[in-house]
C-alpha positions as CSV (number, residue, x, y, z in Angstrom):
1,D,4.2,-54.4,28.4
2,V,6.6,-51.8,27.0
3,L,7.0,-53.8,23.8
4,L,3.3,-54.1,23.5
5,I,2.8,-50.4,23.9
6,F,5.5,-49.8,21.3
7,A,3.8,-52.2,18.9
8,R,0.5,-50.4,19.3
9,L,2.1,-47.1,18.6
10,V,3.5,-48.4,15.3
11,R,0.0,-49.7,14.5
12,L,-1.4,-46.3,15.4
13,I,0.9,-44.6,12.9
14,R,0.0,-47.1,10.1
15,V,-3.7,-46.8,10.8
16,S,-3.9,-43.0,10.9
17,R,-1.5,-42.2,8.0
18,G,-1.6,-38.6,9.3
19,V,1.8,-38.1,10.6
20,K,2.7,-36.0,7.6
21,L,-0.1,-33.6,8.4
22,L,1.6,-32.8,11.7
23,S,5.1,-32.5,10.3
24,N,4.0,-30.4,7.3
25,L,0.8,-28.7,8.4
26,K,-0.4,-26.4,5.6
27,I,-3.7,-24.8,4.6
28,P,-5.1,-26.3,1.4
29,K,-4.1,-24.4,-1.7
30,S,-7.7,-23.5,-2.4
31,I,-7.7,-21.1,0.5
32,Q,-4.2,-19.6,0.1
33,V,-5.4,-16.4,-1.4
34,I,-3.5,-13.9,0.8
35,S,-1.2,-12.9,-2.0
36,F,-4.2,-11.9,-4.2
37,A,-5.7,-9.6,-1.6
38,R,-6.3,-6.2,-3.1
39,T,-6.1,-4.0,0.0
40,T,-4.0,-4.0,3.1
41,R,-7.0,-4.3,5.4
42,L,-8.4,-7.3,3.4
43,T,-4.9,-8.9,3.6
44,I,-4.9,-8.6,7.4
45,M,-8.5,-10.0,7.7
46,L,-7.6,-12.9,5.4
47,G,-4.4,-13.4,7.5
48,M,-6.5,-13.8,10.6
49,L,-8.9,-16.1,8.8
50,Q,-6.0,-18.3,7.6
51,K,-4.8,-18.7,11.2
52,L,-8.3,-19.8,12.4
53,L,-8.6,-22.2,9.5
54,A,-5.2,-23.6,10.4
55,L,-6.4,-24.1,13.9
56,V,-9.5,-25.9,12.7
57,W,-7.5,-28.1,10.3
58,F,-5.1,-29.0,13.1
59,T,-8.0,-29.9,15.4
60,H,-9.4,-32.1,12.7
61,C,-6.2,-34.0,12.4
62,M,-5.8,-34.4,16.1
63,A,-9.4,-35.7,16.3
64,C,-8.6,-38.3,13.6
65,F,-5.6,-39.4,15.6
66,W,-7.6,-39.7,18.8
67,Y,-10.1,-42.0,17.1
68,A,-7.2,-44.0,15.7
69,T,-5.8,-44.3,19.2
70,G,-9.0,-45.8,20.4
71,M,-9.1,-48.2,17.5
72,A,-5.5,-49.3,18.1
73,G,-6.0,-50.0,21.9
74,P,-7.2,-53.3,23.4
75,E,-10.7,-54.3,22.3
76,D,-12.2,-54.2,25.8
77,L,-10.1,-51.3,27.2
78,N,-10.3,-48.2,25.0
79,W,-12.2,-45.0,25.2
80,L,-14.6,-46.0,22.4
81,E,-15.8,-49.0,24.3
82,Q,-15.6,-47.3,27.7
83,Y,-17.9,-44.5,26.7
84,D,-20.1,-46.5,24.3
85,V,-19.1,-44.5,21.3
86,K,-17.9,-47.2,18.9
87,R,-21.4,-48.3,17.9
88,A,-22.7,-44.8,17.3
89,D,-23.2,-43.2,13.9
90,F,-20.4,-41.4,12.0
91,L,-21.5,-37.9,12.8
92,F,-21.6,-38.5,16.6
93,I,-18.2,-40.2,16.6
94,Y,-16.6,-37.4,14.6
95,T,-18.1,-34.6,16.6
96,T,-17.1,-36.4,19.8
97,C,-13.5,-36.7,18.6
98,F,-13.4,-33.1,17.4
99,H,-14.8,-31.9,20.8
100,W,-12.1,-33.8,22.6
101,A,-9.4,-32.4,20.4
102,F,-10.7,-28.9,20.7
103,S,-10.8,-29.3,24.5
104,M,-7.1,-29.6,24.5
105,F,-6.8,-25.9,23.6
106,A,-9.3,-24.7,26.2
107,G,-12.2,-26.2,28.3
108,S,-12.8,-29.7,29.5
109,M,-14.3,-32.9,28.2
110,D,-16.0,-35.8,29.9
111,I,-14.0,-38.4,27.9
112,F,-10.7,-39.5,29.4
113,P,-7.9,-41.9,28.3
114,V,-8.4,-45.4,29.7
115,N,-5.1,-47.1,28.7
116,A,-1.4,-46.2,28.5
117,L,-1.4,-45.6,24.8
118,E,-4.3,-43.1,25.0
119,R,-2.7,-41.4,28.1
120,M,0.6,-40.9,26.2
121,F,-1.2,-39.5,23.2
122,S,-3.3,-37.2,25.4
123,I,-0.1,-35.8,27.0
124,A,1.5,-35.2,23.6
125,A,-1.7,-33.6,22.2
126,L,-1.9,-31.3,25.2
127,I,1.7,-30.1,24.8
128,I,1.2,-29.5,21.0
129,A,-2.1,-27.8,21.6
130,F,-0.5,-25.5,24.2
131,M,2.1,-24.4,21.7
132,M,-0.4,-24.0,18.9
133,S,-2.7,-21.8,21.0
134,I,0.2,-19.5,21.9
135,L,1.3,-19.1,18.3
136,T,-2.3,-18.6,17.1
137,V,-3.2,-16.0,19.7
138,S,0.0,-14.1,19.3
139,S,-0.4,-14.0,15.5
140,I,-4.1,-12.9,15.6
141,T,-3.2,-10.2,18.2
142,T,-0.5,-8.9,15.8
143,H,-3.0,-8.8,12.9
144,M,-5.6,-7.0,15.1
145,T,-3.0,-4.4,16.1
146,Q,-2.0,-3.8,12.5
147,F,-5.7,-3.5,11.5
148,Q,-6.3,-0.9,14.3
149,I,-3.3,1.2,13.3
150,I,-4.3,1.2,9.6
151,T,-7.9,2.1,10.4
152,A,-6.9,4.8,12.8
153,D,-4.5,6.4,10.2
154,R,-7.1,6.3,7.5
155,T,-9.8,7.8,9.7
156,K,-7.4,10.6,10.9
157,A,-6.4,11.4,7.3
158,F,-10.0,11.7,6.1
159,D,-11.1,13.7,9.1
160,A,-8.4,16.2,8.4
161,L,-9.5,16.4,4.7
162,Q,-13.1,16.9,5.6
163,K,-12.3,19.7,8.1
164,Y,-10.1,21.4,5.5
165,L,-12.8,21.3,2.9
166,M,-15.3,22.7,5.4
167,N,-13.0,25.5,6.5
168,Q,-12.4,26.5,2.9
169,G,-16.1,26.7,2.2
170,I,-15.9,24.1,-0.6
171,S,-19.3,23.3,-2.2
172,K,-20.8,19.9,-1.2
173,T,-20.7,18.5,-4.8
174,L,-16.9,19.3,-5.2
175,A,-16.2,18.1,-1.6
176,I,-17.8,14.7,-2.3
177,H,-15.9,14.4,-5.5
178,I,-12.6,15.2,-3.8
179,Q,-13.2,12.8,-0.9
180,F,-14.2,10.1,-3.4
181,N,-11.0,10.7,-5.4
182,A,-8.9,10.7,-2.2
183,R,-10.5,7.4,-1.1
184,K,-9.8,5.8,-4.5
185,A,-6.2,7.1,-4.4
186,F,-5.8,5.7,-0.9
187,E,-7.0,2.3,-2.0
188,E,-4.8,2.4,-5.1
189,Q,-1.8,3.2,-3.0
190,A,-2.5,0.2,-0.8
191,R,-2.9,-2.1,-3.8
192,N,0.1,-0.9,-5.8
193,V,3.3,-0.3,-3.9
194,K,5.4,2.4,-5.4
195,E,9.0,1.7,-6.3
196,E,10.4,4.5,-4.1
197,N,8.6,2.8,-1.1
198,V,10.5,-0.5,-1.6
199,S,13.7,0.1,0.2
200,L,15.3,-3.2,-0.8
201,L,15.3,-2.2,-4.5
202,S,17.9,0.4,-3.7
203,L,20.3,-2.5,-2.8
204,V,19.7,-4.2,-6.1
205,S,22.3,-3.7,-8.8
206,E,21.7,-1.2,-11.6
207,P,21.7,-3.8,-14.4
208,L,19.0,-5.8,-12.6
209,R,16.8,-2.8,-12.0
210,V,17.1,-2.0,-15.7
211,E,15.8,-5.5,-16.5
212,L,13.1,-5.0,-13.9
213,H,11.8,-1.8,-15.5
214,Y,12.1,-3.3,-19.0
215,E,9.9,-6.3,-18.1
216,A,7.5,-3.9,-16.3
217,H,7.0,-1.5,-19.2
218,S,8.1,-3.0,-22.4
219,D,4.9,-5.0,-23.1
220,I,2.7,-1.9,-23.1
221,L,5.2,0.0,-25.2
222,K,5.4,-2.7,-27.8
223,E,1.7,-2.4,-28.4
224,H,2.9,0.4,-30.7
225,A,4.5,-0.8,-33.9
226,F,7.3,1.7,-33.7
227,F,8.5,0.5,-30.3
228,K,8.1,-3.1,-31.2
229,Y,10.5,-2.5,-34.1
230,F,12.7,-0.2,-32.0
231,D,13.1,-3.0,-29.4
232,A,14.1,-5.5,-32.0
233,I,16.7,-3.2,-33.6
234,Y,17.9,-1.3,-30.5
235,P,17.3,-3.5,-27.4
236,V,19.8,-1.5,-25.3
237,A,18.0,1.8,-26.1
238,M,14.6,0.2,-25.3
239,R,15.9,-0.8,-21.9
240,R,17.1,2.8,-21.3
241,L,13.7,4.1,-22.2
242,C,12.0,1.8,-19.8
243,H,14.5,2.5,-17.0
244,F,14.8,6.3,-17.3
245,G,11.7,7.5,-19.1
246,M,8.6,5.7,-17.8
247,R,6.3,6.7,-15.0
248,T,2.8,5.7,-13.8
249,L,-0.2,7.9,-13.7
250,C,-3.4,7.0,-11.7
251,I,-6.6,8.7,-12.8
252,A,-9.9,8.5,-11.0
253,I,-13.3,8.3,-12.7
254,G,-14.5,11.6,-14.0
255,D,-11.0,13.3,-14.1
256,V,-9.9,15.1,-17.2
257,L,-6.5,13.9,-18.4
258,F,-6.1,16.7,-20.9
259,S,-8.4,19.2,-22.6
260,N,-8.6,20.8,-26.0
261,G,-6.0,23.4,-26.7
262,S,-3.9,22.8,-23.6
263,S,-0.2,22.3,-23.6
264,P,1.2,19.4,-21.5
265,V,3.2,20.4,-18.5
266,L,5.4,17.3,-18.9
267,P,5.2,16.3,-22.6
268,S,4.6,12.5,-22.6
269,M,3.2,9.8,-24.7
270,L,0.4,8.0,-22.8
271,F,-0.4,4.3,-22.8
272,L,-3.6,3.1,-21.0
273,K,-2.8,0.0,-19.0
274,S,-6.2,-0.5,-17.4
275,G,-9.5,1.3,-17.2
276,L,-11.7,3.1,-19.7
277,C,-11.6,6.7,-21.0
278,S,-13.5,8.7,-23.6
279,Y,-11.9,11.0,-26.2
280,H,-14.0,13.8,-27.5
281,L,-12.9,15.9,-30.5
282,A,-14.9,19.0,-31.5
283,D,-18.5,18.0,-32.6
284,L,-17.6,14.4,-33.2
285,L,-19.1,11.6,-31.1
286,P,-16.9,10.5,-28.1
287,T,-14.5,7.6,-28.9
288,D,-13.8,4.9,-26.4
289,F,-10.2,4.7,-25.2
290,I,-9.4,1.2,-23.9
291,A,-6.5,-0.7,-22.4
292,G,-3.7,-1.0,-24.9
293,D,-4.5,2.3,-26.7
294,W,-2.1,5.3,-26.7
295,A,-2.4,9.0,-27.0
296,S,-0.2,12.2,-27.4
297,E,2.5,10.4,-29.6
298,T,3.2,13.8,-31.3
299,C,4.8,15.0,-28.0
300,L,7.7,12.7,-28.8
301,W,8.4,14.3,-32.2
302,S,7.3,17.9,-32.0
303,V,6.0,20.7,-29.8
304,W,2.3,19.9,-29.3
305,K,-1.0,21.2,-28.1
306,H,-3.8,18.7,-27.3
307,H,-6.6,18.5,-29.8
308,G,-9.6,17.1,-28.0
309,T,-10.5,16.2,-24.5
310,M,-9.7,12.9,-22.7
311,R,-11.9,12.0,-19.7
312,A,-11.7,8.9,-17.5
313,R,-14.9,6.8,-17.4
314,G,-13.5,4.6,-14.7
315,D,-10.4,4.3,-12.5
316,C,-7.4,4.3,-14.9
317,I,-3.7,3.5,-14.8
318,F,-1.5,5.1,-17.5
319,S,2.1,4.5,-18.4
320,A,3.7,7.7,-19.5
321,L,6.9,8.0,-21.6
322,D,8.7,11.2,-21.0
323,A,9.3,13.1,-24.3
324,E,12.6,14.7,-23.2
325,T,14.1,11.4,-22.1
326,F,12.9,9.7,-25.3
327,Q,14.6,12.3,-27.5
328,K,17.9,12.1,-25.5
329,V,18.0,8.3,-25.8
330,V,16.9,8.0,-29.4
331,C,19.5,10.6,-30.6
332,Q,22.2,8.1,-29.5
333,F,20.8,5.4,-31.8
334,M,20.5,6.6,-35.3
335,Q,21.9,4.0,-37.7
336,K,21.5,4.7,-41.4
337,D,19.3,1.7,-42.1
338,A,17.1,2.2,-39.0
339,N,16.9,5.9,-38.2
340,P,13.9,7.0,-36.0
341,V,14.0,10.4,-37.7
342,V,12.7,8.8,-40.9
343,Y,9.6,7.5,-39.0
344,A,9.2,11.0,-37.3
345,R,9.2,12.8,-40.7
346,E,6.6,10.4,-42.1
347,Y,4.5,10.6,-39.0
348,L,4.4,14.5,-39.0
349,K,3.6,14.5,-42.8
350,F,0.6,12.2,-42.1
351,L,-0.6,14.8,-39.5
């Protein structure tokens, strides 16, 4: 009898061909989208959805094994024959198996094992389902706690802002604009983690962080012909610019980046990474300023006041190259055959 049971177990494994699903249970790649979530709250919600889909996927696998167990048993002594399920249509058979598998987590089912093989599988399924339910419930509870904490912090912050605006007697139009801007900034902060908030980066060696900043900023800089040539001639200097001289600016829709006649507080050359702006000069028609464009290059070569006004027509992200840092770095790399001063003189002549 023991050998017969063992032979049926081997047959069960061959019929089901689902052992790998239990040893390497994963959500299909088509629903692994957690890393692409744009906000922390959406990430948490998708995390809970992933756990629920994993539970459904596991229940499906266990239902298939339960059907295979009935098919592997004796022809006249198995649950399919005992409960007259074998001759039913496919939908009824599948839903019955799925119901039985789901009842292992909670609830009861009016279908019971009728032979030793089915009894052994039922015991194993009950143990696995018990462990799976503990892991799923604990994980969902953790996600719900994180969601409540984030929601509470956000609500508290915006309540404080609203009270401050009311106490200061700010007009309704300006208050709405400020709150909208704050909401956009809050969401942008959730999407894009700032480097100073990543504690592990402080443990990374300086040369690796230089390479990190170079890969993060060099592409947008090399949209400009001067920096593309500069990188080819002075790769070390280009890395220093990316490491010491770059910062990121987030601008909300409707904000004025600079206005006509103003002097920049921190002179910088601006590169638009994403978004759309409009540039208006005197009586001329506004010009679209799109991703890949740059402005205020003159700040790198001379004292400068802005000519024209730049306004954001959408949420924008700029990379800013600090003029002072640029000048300090460039002054260290002035070979006779590739001197940046030559370009600077020609550029200022053109102006």
